[in-house]
N, C-alpha and C positions, 0 to 999 in steps of 0.2 A: 504493499500499500504506500503510495507516494504522499508527499506532504499535503497536496491539495485534497486528496481523497480523505486523509485523516482529519484535516481541518473541517471539511464538509460534514463528516461523521460527528465530530464534536459539536458542531453547530446544531445538528438535529437533536443531540442529547441535551443541550442547553435549552432549546425550545421546549422539549418535553418537561424539563424541570419547571419552567415558567408556567406552562399550562396546567400542571398538576398541583392540587392543593396539598399543603403539608409536605412538600417535597424536601428531600434531604439537602441542607445547605452544605454539609460536609462533602457530598458528592460534587456539588457545584464548585467548591474550592479545589477539589482534586482535578476536575476538568480544566479549570482556569490555569492551574499550575502546569498542566500538560501543555496547554496552549503557549504558555510563557516560555517553555523549553524548546518549542518547535521553531525551525528557521523559516518563519513566515515572510514571504516576499510581497512586494506590491502587487505582483501578478496574482498571487494566491488570494490576497485581499479582494481584488476586483472580480475574481471568478467564483468566490464563495460569498455567503452572507454572514460571515463570522463577526464582522464589525457590528451589524445590527443585532445579532443574537446576544453578543456580550453586553451591548448597551441596554437592551430590553431587560436582561437579567439584572443588570446594575440597578435599574429603576424599580424593579419589582421586589428585589431582595431586601430583607431586614437585617441581613448579616453584615456587620462592619467589615469583616475580612473579605467577603465576596465583593463588596463595593470598592474596597481599596485595590484589590487585584485587578478588578475590571477597569477602574480608572487608569491604572498603570499600563494595562494592555492597550487601551484606546489611545492613550497619550503616545505610546511608542509607535503605534501604527500611523498616527497622524504625522509623526516625524518622518516616516518613510515618504509620505506624499509631499511634505514640506521640502525635504531634501531633493526630491525629483524636480519640484518647481524651481528650486534655487539653481540646480545644475543646468536647467534649460534657459536661464537668463544669459544674455550676451556677456562676453568676457569684459567688455568695457563699461558695463553698467554697474554703478555703485549703489549702495543702500540708499543714499541721499537722493539719487536720481529716480528712484522708483516712485510711482504715484502714491500720494498720501493715503488713498483708499485701498491700496493693495493688500495691506495687512488684514483688514477686516474682511474683504471679499475672499481672500485666500483661506482664512479661517473657516468661513462658511463652506467653501468648496471642499476643503479637507474633510470636514465633518460629514458632508453629504456623500463624498466618495468612499469614506471608511464604512458608512452604514449602508451603502448601496448594495442591493442583492443582484447577483448575476442571473439574468433571465434569458433563456434561449430566444433568439429572434424567430419570427414567423412570417411567412409569405401569404398566409391565409387571409383573405380580405375580411372575412367575418371576424376573425380573432383580432385583427388590427383595429377594426372598427370598435370592438368591445373594449380593447385597451384604451383607445382614445376617449371613449365615453367615461370610463372609470377615472382616467387621468383628469379630465375636465371637471368631474365632480369633486375631485380632491384639490385641484388647483384653485378653486373658488375661495379656499381658506388657507392656502399655503402661506406660511410666514417664514421669516428668516430663522434659521436654526432647525427647521423641520426637515424631514427626509425628502428625497427627491420624488415628486409626484409621479413622474413617468416611470421610474424604476419600480416604485411600489405598485402602481397600476398594472404593470406588466407581470409582476410577481403574483398578484391576486388572480389575474386572468389565467396565468399559467397553471396555478393550483386548481382552478375550476376545470380547465380543459383536461388536466391529468386525471381528475375524478371521473369525468364522463367519456374521455377519449374521443370526443366528437363535438361538433357545433350544432347539436340537435336542440329540440325544444327545451329540454331540461337545462341544458347549458345556457341557453339564451335567457330563460326565466331566472336562473341563478344570477346571471350578470345584471339583469334589469333590477332585481331586488337590491343588489349592492348599490347600484347607481341611484336608485330612488331614495334610499335611506341616507346616502352620503350627500345628496343634493338638498335634503330637507333643511330648510332655514332654521328650524328649531332643534336640529340635531348636530350642532357644531362640536359637541363633546366627542361624538363618534369620529368625525373627520380629524379632529386634533389627535385623538388616540391612535388612529391609523397612521397619520403623518409622523408622529413622534416615536412610533415603534412600540407603544404600549399594547397595541393589538397587531400582532404579526400578520403578514399576508396570508399565511396558512390558516390562521384562525378566522380572519375576515372572509375568506373564501367559503367557509362552512357555517358561519353564524346564522342562527334562525331569525325569523322576522321579529320574534319577541326580544331577542338579545340586541338587535340593531335599533329597535324603536326608540324614539325620544322619550323623555320622562313623562310627558303629558299622555302619550299614547299608552305607555306602560301602566299608568294609573287607571286610565279608562278600561283597559283590558282586564285588570284585576277586579275592577268594579263589576263589569259585565259578567266575568266568569263566576264571581261570587253570587250574583243574582241568578245566573243560569243554574248553578248548583242548587241553590235554595228552591228554585221553581221545580227542578227535577225531583228533589227530595219530597216536596209537598204533593206532587202529582203521583202518588202511589197507587191510586185506584184507576187513574186514567191511562196507565201504561198498557203496553201490548202483552197479552198473555203468552207464556212460553214455558216449555218444559226442558229447554236447553241448559238452564242454569240449575245447579244444585245448591241449596242453602247450606252454609257451613255450620249452622246451629242445629236445625231440626232435620237436616239431611233430606228434606222433601224437595220436589221439583215444581211445586205449585207457585209460580212466580209471574211477575210482570216486569217489563223493562221499558226504559225511556232513554233515548239517545240525544245528547246535547253537544254542540260544537264549542268546547271550552278552550281549544288551542287554535293555532293558525289554520287557515282554510286548506292548506296543502297537507294537513295531518289528519289522521282518523278521528272520528267523533268518540266521545266518552260515553259509555253505556252505564246507566244507573239501574240497579236491579232491586226489586222489592219482593220479599217472601210473603205470600198471602196467608201462610199458615202461622208463622210466629212473629211477623212484623220486622224481621231482620232486613237491614238495608246495606248495600255495598255497591262499589263501582267497579266496572270492568273496562280496562283501557284496551 
């Protein structure tokens, strides 16, 4: 396994730690120390997403050791880019001759380049259009210091395509739902989280409608769900008779059931069952 492959593998392991609750910070420290010992070049940085993976881990971790090592790694990787920029300057140019805004713009460029994820290019017109749509929905709120919208959009689209391996209806529906939620004027928190790396492209590509929704929509959904459940529990005599369900209490099959859409439209309905013999109620998802 060469350095690039090993770094890519470590990036996936770091992503897994970020996505899992109560993950071991000791494992994260070991992975970061392994990265520190690897001869990572600028080419490896640009062909893997290790900069973004480490940065997301740093922001999400509560471990002081993880944060310290992460900051050190990112700082050293930024130096690689700074050295490259310096070497590309003409020999006769001195520090005083450089534009005064050079330092600031260079800083932003370095940050974005370190965190940029390598995404395979595509010649597919549909995929290119989808990447453009996601990019535009992100750029509407892009600020200095945030990740590169084009790179992130490409990564999100690539993850979606890898899941379906086709530009079919499911693929297009998934892309449209990302674009719709990212364009939502009331959902700036989602855009910012995607741009600054708090929500990695892999997760954004698979988030449900409930997870992406703005706070107002989430509150309304909770209210409607609660009302629907209450209505279903009250309608015990108006349900449809069935012998398909067996009561866990009296073991009889004299039941009625009612179905309610408590989740998003693309998910199955929740079935509420009522036992006519003993009055036991339960739900079947």
